[in-house]
DRENPA-3360 file (N, C-alpha, C; in nm, 2 decimals, always signed):
BEGIN
1 = MQHTNNGT = +3.69/+2.41/-3.92/+3.66/+2.29/-3.84/+3.79/+2.22/-3.80 ~ +3.81/+2.21/-3.68/+3.93/+2.14/-3.63/+3.91/+1.99/-3.64 ~ +4.00/+1.91/-3.69/+4.00/+1.77/-3.69/+4.10/+1.72/-3.58 ~ +4.04/+1.67/-3.48/+4.13/+1.61/-3.38/+4.16/+1.47/-3.42 ~ +4.21/+1.38/-3.34/+4.23/+1.24/-3.36/+4.34/+1.21/-3.46 ~ +4.46/+1.23/-3.40/+4.59/+1.19/-3.47/+4.60/+1.21/-3.62 ~ +4.56/+1.33/-3.66/+4.59/+1.36/-3.80/+4.51/+1.29/-3.90 ~ +4.41/+1.21/-3.86/+4.33/+1.14/-3.97/+4.22/+1.25/-4.01;
9 = GGKLIIFS = +4.15/+1.21/-4.11/+4.06/+1.31/-4.18/+3.93/+1.34/-4.11 ~ +3.83/+1.34/-4.19/+3.70/+1.39/-4.15/+3.62/+1.30/-4.06 ~ +3.49/+1.32/-4.06/+3.40/+1.24/-3.98/+3.35/+1.11/-4.05 ~ +3.31/+1.02/-3.98/+3.25/+0.89/-4.03/+3.10/+0.89/-3.99 ~ +3.02/+0.87/-4.09/+2.87/+0.87/-4.07/+2.82/+0.74/-4.12 ~ +2.77/+0.66/-4.02/+2.73/+0.52/-4.06/+2.57/+0.51/-4.05 ~ +2.52/+0.46/-4.16/+2.38/+0.42/-4.16/+2.37/+0.27/-4.17 ~ +2.31/+0.21/-4.06/+2.30/+0.06/-4.06/+2.15/+0.03/-4.04;
17 = APSGSGKT = +2.12/-0.09/-4.09/+1.98/-0.13/-4.07/+1.96/-0.27/-4.14 ~ +1.86/-0.34/-4.10/+1.83/-0.46/-4.18/+1.80/-0.42/-4.32 ~ +1.82/-0.52/-4.41/+1.78/-0.50/-4.56/+1.64/-0.46/-4.57 ~ +1.61/-0.35/-4.65/+1.48/-0.31/-4.68/+1.43/-0.20/-4.59 ~ +1.51/-0.15/-4.50/+1.47/-0.05/-4.40/+1.47/+0.09/-4.46 ~ +1.53/+0.10/-4.58/+1.54/+0.23/-4.65/+1.67/+0.31/-4.62 ~ +1.77/+0.24/-4.57/+1.89/+0.31/-4.54/+1.96/+0.36/-4.67 ~ +1.95/+0.28/-4.77/+2.02/+0.32/-4.90/+1.96/+0.44/-4.96;
25 = TIVRHLLN = +1.82/+0.45/-4.95/+1.75/+0.57/-5.00/+1.79/+0.69/-4.92 ~ +1.80/+0.68/-4.79/+1.84/+0.79/-4.70/+1.98/+0.84/-4.73 ~ +2.07/+0.74/-4.75/+2.21/+0.78/-4.78/+2.22/+0.85/-4.91 ~ +2.15/+0.80/-5.01/+2.15/+0.87/-5.14/+2.10/+1.01/-5.13 ~ +1.99/+1.03/-5.05/+1.93/+1.16/-5.03/+2.04/+1.25/-4.97 ~ +2.11/+1.21/-4.87/+2.21/+1.30/-4.81/+2.32/+1.34/-4.90 ~ +2.36/+1.25/-4.99/+2.47/+1.28/-5.08/+2.43/+1.39/-5.18 ~ +2.31/+1.43/-5.18/+2.27/+1.54/-5.27/+2.30/+1.68/-5.21;
33 = YPELNLEF = +2.34/+1.68/-5.08/+2.36/+1.81/-5.02/+2.51/+1.84/-5.01 ~ +2.56/+1.93/-5.09/+2.71/+1.96/-5.09/+2.76/+2.02/-4.96 ~ +2.67/+2.09/-4.89/+2.71/+2.15/-4.76/+2.75/+2.04/-4.66 ~ +2.70/+1.92/-4.67/+2.74/+1.81/-4.58/+2.88/+1.75/-4.61 ~ +2.93/+1.78/-4.73/+3.06/+1.74/-4.77/+3.08/+1.59/-4.75 ~ +2.99/+1.51/-4.80/+2.99/+1.37/-4.79/+3.04/+1.30/-4.91 ~ +3.11/+1.19/-4.89/+3.15/+1.10/-5.00/+3.11/+0.96/-4.96 ~ +3.05/+0.88/-5.05/+3.00/+0.75/-5.02/+3.12/+0.65/-5.01;
41 = SISATSRE = +3.12/+0.57/-4.90/+3.22/+0.47/-4.89/+3.17/+0.34/-4.97 ~ +3.25/+0.31/-5.07/+3.21/+0.19/-5.15/+3.26/+0.06/-5.08 ~ +3.17/-0.03/-5.05/+3.21/-0.15/-4.99/+3.27/-0.25/-5.09 ~ +3.35/-0.34/-5.04/+3.40/-0.45/-5.13/+3.31/-0.57/-5.10 ~ +3.29/-0.65/-5.20/+3.21/-0.77/-5.18/+3.26/-0.89/-5.27 ~ +3.24/-1.01/-5.22/+3.28/-1.12/-5.30/+3.17/-1.18/-5.39 ~ +3.05/-1.11/-5.37/+2.94/-1.17/-5.45/+2.94/-1.11/-5.59 ~ +2.86/-1.17/-5.68/+2.85/-1.12/-5.82/+2.77/-0.99/-5.82;
49 = ARGEEVDG = +2.80/-0.91/-5.92/+2.72/-0.79/-5.94/+2.57/-0.83/-5.98 ~ +2.48/-0.76/-5.93/+2.33/-0.78/-5.95/+2.28/-0.67/-6.05 ~ +2.20/-0.71/-6.14/+2.13/-0.61/-6.23/+2.23/-0.51/-6.29 ~ +2.20/-0.38/-6.25/+2.27/-0.27/-6.31/+2.40/-0.23/-6.23 ~ +2.43/-0.31/-6.14/+2.54/-0.26/-6.05/+2.67/-0.25/-6.12 ~ +2.75/-0.15/-6.09/+2.88/-0.12/-6.15/+2.99/-0.13/-6.06 ~ +3.10/-0.20/-6.10/+3.22/-0.21/-6.02/+3.28/-0.07/-5.99 ~ +3.31/-0.04/-5.87/+3.38/+0.08/-5.84/+3.28/+0.20/-5.82;
57 = ENYYFLSL = +3.15/+0.16/-5.83/+3.04/+0.26/-5.81/+2.95/+0.21/-5.70 ~ +2.89/+0.09/-5.72/+2.80/+0.03/-5.62/+2.89/-0.04/-5.52 ~ +2.98/-0.12/-5.57/+3.07/-0.20/-5.48/+3.20/-0.22/-5.56 ~ +3.30/-0.26/-5.48/+3.42/-0.31/-5.55/+3.40/-0.46/-5.55 ~ +3.38/-0.52/-5.67/+3.35/-0.66/-5.68/+3.49/-0.74/-5.69 ~ +3.51/-0.82/-5.58/+3.64/-0.89/-5.58/+3.61/-1.04/-5.59 ~ +3.70/-1.12/-5.64/+3.69/-1.26/-5.63/+3.70/-1.31/-5.49 ~ +3.65/-1.43/-5.46/+3.66/-1.48/-5.32/+3.80/-1.49/-5.28;
65 = SDFKKHIK = +3.89/-1.53/-5.37/+4.03/-1.54/-5.33/+4.10/-1.41/-5.30 ~ +4.06/-1.31/-5.39/+4.11/-1.17/-5.37/+4.07/-1.12/-5.23 ~ +3.94/-1.14/-5.21/+3.88/-1.09/-5.08/+3.96/-1.15/-4.96 ~ +3.98/-1.28/-4.97/+4.05/-1.35/-4.86/+4.20/-1.30/-4.84 ~ +4.26/-1.26/-4.96/+4.39/-1.21/-4.96/+4.40/-1.08/-4.88 ~ +4.30/-0.99/-4.91/+4.29/-0.86/-4.84/+4.27/-0.88/-4.69 ~ +4.19/-0.98/-4.65/+4.17/-1.01/-4.51/+4.30/-1.05/-4.45 ~ +4.38/-1.13/-4.51/+4.51/-1.18/-4.46/+4.60/-1.06/-4.45;
73 = NDDFLEWE = +4.60/-0.97/-4.54/+4.69/-0.85/-4.54/+4.64/-0.74/-4.45 ~ +4.53/-0.76/-4.38/+4.47/-0.66/-4.29/+4.44/-0.53/-4.36 ~ +4.38/-0.55/-4.48/+4.35/-0.43/-4.56/+4.21/-0.37/-4.53 ~ +4.13/-0.45/-4.44/+3.99/-0.40/-4.42/+3.98/-0.33/-4.28 ~ +3.90/-0.23/-4.28/+3.86/-0.17/-4.16/+3.76/-0.26/-4.08 ~ +3.68/-0.32/-4.16/+3.58/-0.42/-4.10/+3.54/-0.51/-4.22 ~ +3.51/-0.64/-4.19/+3.46/-0.73/-4.29/+3.38/-0.83/-4.22 ~ +3.29/-0.90/-4.29/+3.23/-1.02/-4.24/+3.18/-1.11/-4.35;
81 = EVYRDNFY = +3.16/-1.23/-4.31/+3.10/-1.33/-4.41/+2.95/-1.33/-4.37 ~ +2.87/-1.26/-4.46/+2.73/-1.23/-4.43/+2.65/-1.36/-4.45 ~ +2.68/-1.43/-4.56/+2.63/-1.56/-4.59/+2.75/-1.64/-4.63 ~ +2.73/-1.77/-4.64/+2.85/-1.86/-4.67/+2.92/-1.81/-4.80 ~ +3.05/-1.79/-4.79/+3.13/-1.74/-4.91/+3.08/-1.61/-4.97 ~ +3.01/-1.54/-4.89/+2.95/-1.41/-4.94/+3.00/-1.30/-4.84 ~ +3.12/-1.24/-4.88/+3.18/-1.15/-4.79/+3.15/-1.00/-4.83 ~ +3.15/-0.92/-4.73/+3.14/-0.77/-4.75/+3.24/-0.71/-4.65;
89 = GTLKSEVE = +3.30/-0.60/-4.70/+3.39/-0.53/-4.61/+3.42/-0.39/-4.65 ~ +3.48/-0.31/-4.57/+3.53/-0.18/-4.60/+3.68/-0.17/-4.60 ~ +3.73/-0.14/-4.72/+3.88/-0.13/-4.73/+3.93/+0.00/-4.66 ~ +4.04/-0.02/-4.59/+4.10/+0.10/-4.53/+4.13/+0.21/-4.63 ~ +4.17/+0.16/-4.75/+4.21/+0.25/-4.86/+4.10/+0.34/-4.90 ~ +3.97/+0.29/-4.89/+3.85/+0.36/-4.93/+3.83/+0.48/-4.84 ~ +3.85/+0.46/-4.71/+3.83/+0.57/-4.61/+3.94/+0.67/-4.63 ~ +4.07/+0.62/-4.66/+4.18/+0.71/-4.68/+4.16/+0.79/-4.81;
97 = RIWALGKN = +4.10/+0.73/-4.91/+4.07/+0.80/-5.04/+3.98/+0.92/-5.01 ~ +3.88/+0.90/-4.93/+3.78/+1.00/-4.91/+3.83/+1.11/-4.82 ~ +3.91/+1.07/-4.72/+3.97/+1.17/-4.63/+4.07/+1.26/-4.71 ~ +4.14/+1.19/-4.80/+4.23/+1.27/-4.88/+4.16/+1.38/-4.97 ~ +4.03/+1.35/-5.00/+3.95/+1.46/-5.07/+3.91/+1.57/-4.97 ~ +3.93/+1.55/-4.84/+3.89/+1.65/-4.74/+3.74/+1.63/-4.71 ~ +3.69/+1.51/-4.73/+3.54/+1.49/-4.71/+3.51/+1.40/-4.59 ~ +3.38/+1.40/-4.55/+3.33/+1.31/-4.45/+3.29/+1.18/-4.52;
105 = VIFDIDVA = +3.30/+1.07/-4.45/+3.27/+0.94/-4.51/+3.13/+0.90/-4.47 ~ +3.04/+0.86/-4.57/+2.91/+0.81/-4.53/+2.91/+0.66/-4.57 ~ +2.86/+0.58/-4.48/+2.85/+0.44/-4.50/+2.70/+0.39/-4.51 ~ +2.68/+0.30/-4.60/+2.55/+0.23/-4.60/+2.59/+0.08/-4.58 ~ +2.58/+0.04/-4.45/+2.66/-0.08/-4.42/+2.57/-0.16/-4.32 ~ +2.60/-0.29/-4.31/+2.52/-0.37/-4.22/+2.56/-0.35/-4.08 ~ +2.47/-0.40/-3.99/+2.48/-0.36/-3.85/+2.61/-0.40/-3.78 ~ +2.66/-0.52/-3.81/+2.79/-0.56/-3.74/+2.90/-0.47/-3.79;
113 = GGLRIKKK = +2.91/-0.45/-3.92/+3.01/-0.36/-3.97/+3.01/-0.22/-3.92 ~ +2.89/-0.17/-3.91/+2.87/-0.03/-3.86/+2.93/-0.02/-3.71 ~ +2.89/-0.12/-3.63/+2.94/-0.12/-3.49/+3.09/-0.13/-3.48 ~ +3.15/-0.21/-3.57/+3.29/-0.23/-3.57/+3.37/-0.10/-3.60 ~ +3.31/-0.03/-3.70/+3.38/+0.10/-3.73/+3.36/+0.20/-3.62 ~ +3.25/+0.20/-3.55/+3.22/+0.29/-3.44/+3.32/+0.26/-3.33 ~ +3.35/+0.14/-3.31/+3.45/+0.10/-3.20/+3.59/+0.15/-3.23 ~ +3.62/+0.15/-3.36/+3.76/+0.19/-3.40/+3.78/+0.34/-3.40;
121 = FPEQTLAV = +3.67/+0.41/-3.43/+3.68/+0.56/-3.43/+3.57/+0.62/-3.35 ~ +3.57/+0.59/-3.22/+3.45/+0.63/-3.14/+3.42/+0.78/-3.15 ~ +3.53/+0.87/-3.15/+3.50/+1.01/-3.14/+3.46/+1.07/-3.28 ~ +3.50/+1.00/-3.38/+3.48/+1.06/-3.52/+3.35/+1.01/-3.58 ~ +3.29/+0.91/-3.52/+3.18/+0.84/-3.59/+3.04/+0.87/-3.53 ~ +2.95/+0.89/-3.62/+2.81/+0.90/-3.58/+2.74/+0.77/-3.64 ~ +2.69/+0.68/-3.55/+2.63/+0.56/-3.60/+2.48/+0.57/-3.58 ~ +2.41/+0.56/-3.70/+2.27/+0.58/-3.70/+2.20/+0.44/-3.74;
129 = FVKPPSVD = +2.11/+0.40/-3.66/+2.03/+0.28/-3.69/+1.90/+0.32/-3.75 ~ +1.87/+0.27/-3.87/+1.74/+0.30/-3.94/+1.64/+0.19/-3.90 ~ +1.54/+0.22/-3.84/+1.44/+0.12/-3.79/+1.32/+0.12/-3.88 ~ +1.29/+0.00/-3.93/+1.17/-0.01/-4.01/+1.04/-0.02/-3.92 ~ +0.93/+0.01/-3.98/+0.80/+0.00/-3.90/+0.79/-0.13/-3.83 ~ +0.81/-0.24/-3.90/+0.80/-0.37/-3.84/+0.87/-0.48/-3.93 ~ +0.89/-0.59/-3.88/+0.95/-0.70/-3.96/+0.85/-0.74/-4.07 ~ +0.72/-0.73/-4.05/+0.63/-0.76/-4.15/+0.64/-0.67/-4.27;
137 = ELKIRLKK = +0.65/-0.54/-4.23/+0.67/-0.44/-4.34/+0.80/-0.46/-4.42 ~ +0.90/-0.50/-4.35/+1.03/-0.54/-4.41/+1.01/-0.64/-4.52 ~ +0.93/-0.74/-4.48/+0.91/-0.86/-4.57/+0.84/-0.81/-4.70 ~ +0.74/-0.72/-4.68/+0.67/-0.66/-4.79/+0.76/-0.59/-4.88 ~ +0.85/-0.50/-4.82/+0.94/-0.42/-4.90/+1.04/-0.51/-4.98 ~ +1.09/-0.62/-4.91/+1.19/-0.71/-4.98/+1.12/-0.78/-5.09 ~ +1.00/-0.82/-5.07/+0.92/-0.90/-5.18/+0.90/-0.80/-5.30 ~ +0.87/-0.68/-5.27/+0.84/-0.58/-5.38/+0.97/-0.56/-5.47;
145 = RKTESDDK = +1.09/-0.58/-5.41/+1.21/-0.56/-5.49/+1.22/-0.66/-5.60 ~ +1.17/-0.78/-5.57/+1.18/-0.89/-5.67/+1.32/-0.92/-5.72 ~ +1.42/-0.90/-5.63/+1.56/-0.93/-5.67/+1.61/-1.06/-5.62 ~ +1.53/-1.12/-5.52/+1.58/-1.23/-5.45/+1.48/-1.34/-5.44 ~ +1.52/-1.46/-5.42/+1.43/-1.58/-5.40/+1.37/-1.56/-5.26 ~ +1.26/-1.64/-5.24/+1.19/-1.64/-5.11/+1.28/-1.69/-5.00 ~ +1.37/-1.79/-5.04/+1.46/-1.84/-4.94/+1.55/-1.73/-4.89 ~ +1.61/-1.65/-4.98/+1.70/-1.54/-4.95/+1.63/-1.44/-4.87;
153 = INMRIAKA = +1.50/-1.41/-4.90/+1.42/-1.31/-4.83/+1.40/-1.36/-4.69 ~ +1.37/-1.49/-4.67/+1.35/-1.54/-4.54/+1.47/-1.54/-4.45 ~ +1.59/-1.56/-4.52/+1.72/-1.55/-4.45/+1.74/-1.40/-4.40 ~ +1.70/-1.31/-4.49/+1.72/-1.17/-4.45/+1.63/-1.13/-4.33 ~ +1.51/-1.18/-4.34/+1.41/-1.15/-4.23/+1.46/-1.21/-4.10 ~ +1.51/-1.33/-4.10/+1.56/-1.39/-3.98/+1.67/-1.31/-3.92 ~ +1.76/-1.26/-4.01/+1.87/-1.18/-3.98/+1.82/-1.04/-3.92 ~ +1.72/-0.99/-3.98/+1.66/-0.86/-3.94/+1.62/-0.86/-3.79;
161 = SVELATAP = +1.56/-0.97/-3.75/+1.52/-0.98/-3.61/+1.64/-0.97/-3.51 ~ +1.75/-1.03/-3.55/+1.87/-1.03/-3.47/+1.93/-0.88/-3.47 ~ +1.93/-0.83/-3.60/+1.98/-0.69/-3.61/+1.90/-0.59/-3.54 ~ +1.77/-0.60/-3.53/+1.69/-0.50/-3.46/+1.73/-0.49/-3.31 ~ +1.77/-0.61/-3.26/+1.81/-0.61/-3.12/+1.93/-0.53/-3.09 ~ +2.01/-0.50/-3.19/+2.14/-0.42/-3.17/+2.11/-0.27/-3.17 ~ +1.99/-0.23/-3.21/+1.96/-0.08/-3.23/+2.01/+0.00/-3.11 ~ +1.99/-0.04/-2.98/+2.04/+0.04/-2.87/+2.19/+0.07/-2.86;
169 = QFDTIIKN = +2.27/-0.01/-2.94/+2.41/+0.01/-2.94/+2.46/+0.12/-3.03 ~ +2.36/+0.18/-3.11/+2.39/+0.29/-3.20/+2.38/+0.42/-3.13 ~ +2.44/+0.52/-3.18/+2.43/+0.66/-3.12/+2.29/+0.71/-3.12 ~ +2.22/+0.67/-3.23/+2.08/+0.73/-3.25/+2.00/+0.64/-3.34 ~ +1.87/+0.64/-3.32/+1.78/+0.56/-3.41/+1.69/+0.65/-3.48 ~ +1.68/+0.63/-3.62/+1.58/+0.70/-3.70/+1.47/+0.60/-3.73 ~ +1.35/+0.63/-3.70/+1.24/+0.54/-3.74/+1.19/+0.58/-3.88 ~ +1.20/+0.48/-3.97/+1.16/+0.51/-4.10/+1.02/+0.46/-4.13;
177 = YDLETAKN = +0.92/+0.53/-4.06/+0.78/+0.50/-4.08/+0.73/+0.58/-4.20 ~ +0.79/+0.70/-4.21/+0.75/+0.79/-4.32/+0.89/+0.84/-4.38 ~ +0.91/+0.81/-4.51/+1.04/+0.83/-4.57/+1.08/+0.98/-4.56 ~ +0.99/+1.07/-4.59/+1.03/+1.21/-4.59/+1.07/+1.26/-4.46 ~ +1.00/+1.22/-4.36/+1.04/+1.25/-4.22/+1.18/+1.19/-4.18 ~ +1.20/+1.07/-4.22/+1.32/+1.00/-4.20/+1.44/+1.07/-4.26 ~ +1.42/+1.12/-4.39/+1.52/+1.19/-4.46/+1.55/+1.32/-4.39 ~ +1.45/+1.39/-4.34/+1.48/+1.52/-4.27/+1.55/+1.49/-4.14;
185 = DAYNLVAN = +1.51/+1.39/-4.07/+1.58/+1.36/-3.94/+1.72/+1.33/-3.97 ~ +1.75/+1.25/-4.08/+1.89/+1.21/-4.11/+1.97/+1.34/-4.14 ~ +1.91/+1.43/-4.22/+1.98/+1.55/-4.26/+2.02/+1.63/-4.13 ~ +1.92/+1.65/-4.04/+1.95/+1.73/-3.92/+2.06/+1.66/-3.83 ~ +2.05/+1.53/-3.82/+2.15/+1.46/-3.74/+2.29/+1.48/-3.79 ~ +2.30/+1.46/-3.93/+2.44/+1.47/-3.99/+2.49/+1.62/-3.98 ~ +2.40/+1.71/-4.01/+2.44/+1.85/-4.01/+2.49/+1.89/-3.87 ~ +2.42/+1.85/-3.77/+2.46/+1.88/-3.63/+2.59/+1.81/-3.60;
193 = FIGLKNE = +2.61/+1.69/-3.64/+2.72/+1.61/-3.60/+2.85/+1.67/-3.67 ~ +2.84/+1.72/-3.79/+2.96/+1.77/-3.86/+2.98/+1.92/-3.82 ~ +2.89/+1.97/-3.73/+2.91/+2.11/-3.69/+2.87/+2.21/-3.79 ~ +2.77/+2.18/-3.88/+2.73/+2.27/-3.98/+2.64/+2.38/-3.91 ~ +2.69/+2.50/-3.92/+2.62/+2.61/-3.87/+2.54/+2.67/-3.98 ~ +2.42/+2.72/-3.95/+2.35/+2.79/-4.06/+2.43/+2.92/-4.09 ~ +2.46/+2.93/-4.22/+2.54/+3.05/-4.26/+2.46/+3.17/-4.26;
% end
């Protein structure tokens, strides 16, 4: 497989969606297939770890001041303040780490971040939008998680309506009405994109 694009590494595969659309489940599913040669891009965040989350596995948990220092030093490929003083971003060093392993990078990332990465690496990136059946269904899924207050859920729902409007800017949309179908669609998309031929 020839890598063009000025000596940088593999492909970038982005899964973006509103919270509760199932993108994390789909990304975890794809990581089970060695032939896709994927490595998960761990995002940095300034928020506290939730529940069982592990630093360096789920996220890189940074203090707010450290996060801002990285912004100042231009260490991020993309970053944003999702809620007040609640930052998320992708460190350039993370993508370099994965490319150094000779792998393709897979992102589970919010919509704005996904589109920013696509802009920076248009040729190397497949940007996939995971579409939930409806905003009502999203609300049900978020409530089932029981990880957040109703206020936080309502904020996410408001944000979801805005995010759904960006779907046409992505390379492709997967409708997650049925999880098994969505997983298969995702597998086929990624396999085609990385040029995986049936051996």
